[in-house]
N, C-alpha and C positions, 0 to 999 in steps of 0.2 A: 545785786544787794546781797549782803550777808543775810544767811537765815537766823533769825532771832525773836525772841517773844517780843510783845506790845511792852512788858514791863521793862525788858533791857532797851527797847527804843526810848523810852519815857527816861531811864537812867541815863543812857548816852546823851541824849538831849539836854537833861539837866546838867551834866558834867560839863558838856561842850559849850552851852551857854555861861556857865561860872567861868570856863576856862576865858572866853572874851573879854570879860570885865577883871579876870586877874590882875593884869597891870595895875588897875585903879585900886589901891590899896584899901581906900574908903568906902568902897563900894559893897553893900550887902543886898542880896537881892531875895525876895520873897519867894514862896512856892507860885503863887500868882504872876508874880514878874517872871519868872522862868517858864510858867506854862504858856503865858501870853506870847513870850518872844519865839517859843518853838511850836505854837499851835497844838499844845498837849492838854489833855484834862487835868484840870487842877487839883482833884481829889488823887489822882493816880501818881502825878508829880510830887504831892506831900508824902503820900508813901514810899516812892522810892527814895527822897531826900533823907526820910528817916532812917532807912536801911544803910544809905550812903555815910550819913552820921555815925550810925552805930558800928560802921566797919572803918570809920576815921578817914575817909575820902574828902568829907565835907566837915565843916563845923557850922552849927546853927546857934543862932542867938535868938532867944524867945522875947515876945512881947512886941509892942509898938516900937517902930524903929529897927525891929530885928530883921533877920532874915539868914541867909546861907552866903558861904563862901569856901573856895577850897581850903582844906587844911594842908595842902602843900602844892609846889609848882606844878603846873599842867604837864610840863616834861618828865615830872616824876608819876604820872598817873598814866597806865596804858587803858587801852580798850579792854584787854583780858582782865584787868583789875575789876571793871564793871560788869563785863558778861559773865564772869565767874560765880558772881555774886547770883545772878537771876537765872543763868540757863547752865547750871551745874552738870546735870545730867541728860543732855540734848545731842546724844550722838546721832549720825544720819542712820535712818532706819533702811534696813535691807529691802530692795524693791521687788524681792521675791516674797516677802511676807514674813511675819514674825517667827515662823518656826522653822526658816531655812538656815541663815548665818548663825553660827552658835549651836545648832542641833544636828548638822548634817556638814557635808564639805562647804567651805564657802561659796558663796553664788559667783557667778562670773563678773561681777561688777564689785565684788569685794575688795579688792586690793585698788583698784582705781578710786573707789569712795573713800577707802582709808586715807589716802595719800591726798585727796581733797581735803579732808578733814583736819589732816595733820597741817596743811597748807594755812588752812584759814586760822586754825591755831597760833601757828608762826606768826601770821599777820597782826593778830590781835595782841599777842603778846609784846611785838616789834613796834607797833604803832601808839602814839603818846596823844595827850590832849594840847599837846604844844602847839600845833597847828591852828588851834582856834584863838589862843591869847592873842594872836596880832590878826585877827579877821574880823573885827568889830565894825561892823556896818553903821553908817550915822542915824539910820533909823532903828537901830537897836540900843542906842546909847542908853544908860539908865537915865530913869526920870528924877531921880534923887540920889544923892550920894546918904548911905547911913554910917553913923559915928562907929569907929572901929571898937571892937568889943576886946578888952583885955583879959 
């Protein structure tokens, strides 16, 4: 699996769940709906949804009957769009310690690790949430539809 923070895992889980129900235009999911479907902590899910809404990846509708929905098609949102919000400055650490690379000659593993980091970033930039839009399992079908908000 890709190295990422718990917060990023929550955000990817939330977006992927919303991508699953995206084809159903009248479905809005609450933070609780999303957290339960992905076995995530509700409080953490609510926090990442706030960030995702502020960054215009999701739209939220407050109050009873409200919830969240993607702001654009799942194929227009990449893993990188989400990861960059929560793991901005997470380069791979030098295995020789913090005082090696950048202070001396690069360590013997530097070039390999830099290539690995570039490959991961390329994968994140190329992979969209579209794959989730077509994988709704019957047990994950929304319990109720919420009216679309205009």
